[in-house]
N, C-alpha and C positions, 0 to 999 in steps of 0.2 A: 504494500500498499505506498509505503514510503517512497520505494523507486517511483510507482507509477505518478505520483504526486511530483516529486523531482521534475519527471520528465514531464509533466503538464507544465509546470514553471517554465522549465529549459524551451519546451516550444513557443510559449507565451513571448519570452523574451527575442525568440528568434522572430518572431512575428513583427515583434515593436521593431527590430532594428532593422528588417528588410523594409518595412514600412517607411521608416524614417531614409533609407538608403534611394528607394523609389521616389519618396518626395523631394530626395537634394536634387536626385539625377532632373525632375520636372522644373525643378525651380532653375537648375544651371542651363537645363535646355532651351528653357522659354524664358529665359530672362528678360527676356525684350518685352516679356506682357507684363511684367513687372515694372519695369520703367515706364509702360503705358498707363499701368493702373496708378503708379504713383503722382505721375503729370496729371491724371484725370482729377486723383486727391486735390492736390494742390489748386486746381481751376475751380473745384469744385468747394473748396474752402473759401475761396475768393468770390465766389459767384454765390454762395449762400443770402448773403446780406440782401444783393439785388435780389436773389429770388422772392426774399421776404418783404422787400421794398414794392416789387410788380402785384404781389399776392393782396396788398392795402388798396390796389388801385381797382376805384369799382365805378361802375356807370349805374346810377337811382340803385336797384337792389341788387344788381348784377356785378360777378364777381369776376376775375380772371381763371380760369382753370388753374391747378397747380402746375399741370404741365406744359401749360403756355409761360408760366411765368418761368419757368426753368430754361425753357426755349429763348424767351425775351432775354435772362441773365445772358447764356450764352453766346447769343447773336450781338449782345453789349461788348462782350469781353472780344469776340473776334472783330466786331467793329472797329475795336480801339487798337486791336494788333494791326489790323490792316491799314488802319487809319497813319500809325506809326512808320510801317514800313512806306505809306504814299509818300510821307513828308521825310523820310530820311535816305530810301534808295537812291530819288535823286539828288540827293547832295552827296554822296559817296561817287556818284556817276560822276558828277561836277568832279570832286574834289581828284578822281583819277586821270579826266581830262585835262585838269589844271597840272598837274604832276607830268605829264605828257609834255607838255609845253616848257618844261625847265632846259633853258638853254646849258648844255653841259659845256661846250666849248668856254661861255663866259665866264661859267661857275670854275673851270677849272682855273680861269686867267685872274678871277678876285680871289680865290685859294690857293694860287700857285704857290706860297710860303708855306703854308700849314702842310699841304699835300705833299711838297718836297722833304718836309720834316718827317712826316707819316713815312713816306717812301723811304727815306733812310734808316729809320728804327726797322721796318719791316725787311728791309736786306741786313742789315746786321744781325736779326734772329732768323734768318733764314725761311723766313715766311716768302717771300718773293724771291725768282732767280736775278743773280747780279745785273745781269744786261736787260732786264726787265723794268719797266717803268711801271708805278702803280697802275696808270691807267690801261695800259695791256693787259696788266695782270686783271685788272677788273673785269674788261672785255672779252677776255681768254675764257675765265671764269663762267660768264653769264652765256657766252655759247655753249658751253660744256653742259652748263645745265639746262637749257632752253634749246632742246633738240626735237627733232620728229617723234622720238618714242617717247619722250619725259611729256611734250604735249598731248599725245594721245591718251597718255596714260592719265592725265591732268583730265580731259575731257572726260574719259570714261567714268573716272572716280568722280566728277563734279555730277554727272547724270546719273550714277547709281545713289548717290547720296541726296539728289535731288527727289528721284523716286522714294529712297526709304522715307525723305523727312516726311513727303506726302502721303505717303500710308499709314506712318506713324502718327502725323497732324488728325488725321481723319480719326484713327480708331482713338484717339484720346481724348477728341473732341465729342463722339458718339458714345466713351464710357461717363467721362465726362457730364453729358446730359442726365444718363440714367442715375448718378450719383446727386444729381442737383435736382432732379426729379422725385426722388425717393431716399430721403437722410437717411432712413434706417438700412438700406442696403448693405452700406457695409459692415455696418454693425450686426445685421442680421449672417451675414457670410461669415463675419469672424466667429459670433458665438456657435455655428455648426460645429467647431472644432474644442470648443471649451464644455468640461463636465456642465449637467443642468445646475446642479449646487452653486456652481461660480458664476453663474448668468449674473446676478444683482450685481455682483461685485466689478465683473466684466463690461458692464454696461454704465456703471459708473467712470470705468477705466475709459471707456471709449469716449464718453461725453465730455469729460475732462481733457482728454487729449485733444479732441475736436476744435475745443474750445481755445485751448492756448496756442495752437497750430494757427488757427483761424486768424488769430491776434497778430501771431509772429509774420504769416505771409502778408498779411496785409498792411503790417509796419514797414516790412521790407519793401514793397510795393511803394508806397509814401515814400521811404529813404531814396528813392533811387530818382522818384518824381521831385524830391526837394535839393538833391544834390544836383541833379540833370538842369535845374532853376536856377541854383545860384551860381553855376559855373557858365550856363549860358549868357543870362544877365550880365555878369562881373564881367564877361570879356566884350560884350557887347557895348556895356558903357566906356571901356579901355578904345572902340573900335576896331579888335582884332577880329581877323576875318572868318569864317565858319565856324563864327561861336554857337550855332545852335547844333552844328555836329560834334564838335568839339564836347561841350556841354552833355550831347547825347553818349557820346562813349564814355565821358566819366562818369556819368551817372548810371550806369549798365554794368559797368566792370565794379561798382560797390556793391554789387552781388556777391561778389565774392568776398569773405572777411579776411582783413587783414592785408592781403597780397592786392587788392582790386585796383584800391586807389593808385598804388604804384604801376600796374599795369594800366589804368586809367590815364596817368600822368605821362606814360612814355608814349600811349597814343595819342594826346594832345600836343606835346612838344614835336612829334613827328608831324602832324598835322598844319599846325603852324609855324614849322621851318620849312615844309615845302611848296606852303602858300608863298608865304614871302617869297622863297627864293625863285619861283615861277611868275611872281610879279615883277622880279629883278630888283626889288628892294634891297638890297644887299648890307647897306649901312643902320637898317633898320631893325636887321635881326636880332641884334643884340636885347634892344626896346621891345621886341615880339616877345622873345623868352624871359624879360624880367616881368611884362604884364602876365603871361601866362601863369608862371611860378609864382606871382604873388593872388592872386585869383585862385588857384591850386589849393595854395596852403590856407587860404581864407576857408574854400569849400571844406577842405581836409579837416581843420581847426573845431569848424563847426557841426560838420559831422561825426568827428569822433569825442568830442565834450557834451554835444546834446541830441544828436539822433540815434548814434549807439548805444546808448545807456539807456535811450527809452523804447529802442524795439531791440535789439537783442537781450536787455537783460530784464526791464518792465516787463516786456509781452510775454515771455514764458516763465516769468517769475523767478530768475537765478539771479547769483552774484556775477558781478564785470568779470572779477577775475577768475571764477568759477567756468564762464563763459568761455574764455581766453584759454582755458587747460583740455577744454571740449575741443575747441577748434582745431588748436595742436595737435590732439590727438588723433581726430578725425583726419587729418591733412597727414598724419604720419603712417596711419593704418590702409587710406586709401586716395591721396593726392588733392587733387583739386575737386572731386567729386566726394570727396571725405569731408574736405572743409566745408562744402556745399549743405551737405544732410547731416552735419555733427548737431546741429543745433535741435532739426526736427527729430532725430531718432533721440536724444540725449531727454527731451522734453517728454516723450513717450515714453522713454523707462524710467522716469524720475516719475512719472503718472502710476505705473505699475508698480513700484517698487513702495510708494506711496501705499496703496490699497494692499498688499498681498505681503511687505517686508517691513511692516511698522515697526513689529519690535526690536530691530536693529538701530540703534543710537546713530550711528552714521546717516541711516535712511531718513528717520527723523532731523537731524539736522536739514538735511540735502531738500526735503520736501517741506521743510516749513512755511514757506511762503506761498504753497499751493495751497489755494481756499477749497 
């Protein structure tokens, strides 16, 4: 009897392991579906306030059906995205055209001294062959990179990425619509894998997580818009060209914690330098760089001291130092994607720990601010 019981236990554990292996394989094989669901969930978090707003609209005694409110909310988000594309894509194309008009001969003539100094140092380091100028070296490298084969590969990659993007975008919007239409769909799906006696606690975890994540993602959206506006308006006041485009990239890069402002500053300086060189205003280059640097520093100061503490700390109810360590750990584990997902994942883990691991003092301390 003991042997039979042991065999049953062994069979049960083997079955658990096999189920876990199958689930892990399915998650790995269809990881793109998880990405789609993740982005759809984020859109639904942003869209839920819009759904509630459209649900309040009524004509006499007639109210919008909930499904129509969800559809209008999704269309609003799509229209905002399309509007941004319609505004900024022409600006990017215009900037590319401006860069193509840079007179390389005149540029080399104006920067002959620095180029000679750079060429001498590169010769000494062995980067450039002894009898080759820096101009010839750059041209040869450009020709070796841009050849028929590489251009063909780049075009194939672009078409493939475009196809995947549109399929993914349609799938995300399709899933997001049903998440907004039925706010309990995500919750009910998770509860299928939870024992019935844990349903009450699990519902509380899901509700609190959705509330915190909704505040977080809406806060990030507001932060991006604020930084974008500060940079664009500041540069416009100083008369810097492409102020709106530079503000757009500066704001969008702020989605990436800590590294984002640095990347945005590099893009902003590159756009400012190329625009100035294309206009042939070589004498104004230092002035433009000073204006760009000043505005970016002011925007970064406001972001770090006002916006970030308000969004990354207050929205998820965590200490700023706590958030800093979470982002660093996320970046070390999964790179840029880990930094982007660190705060949302940590927020959910804190809510779960508060509900199921409250007996530990560490958990009590970390989750004390969650109401």
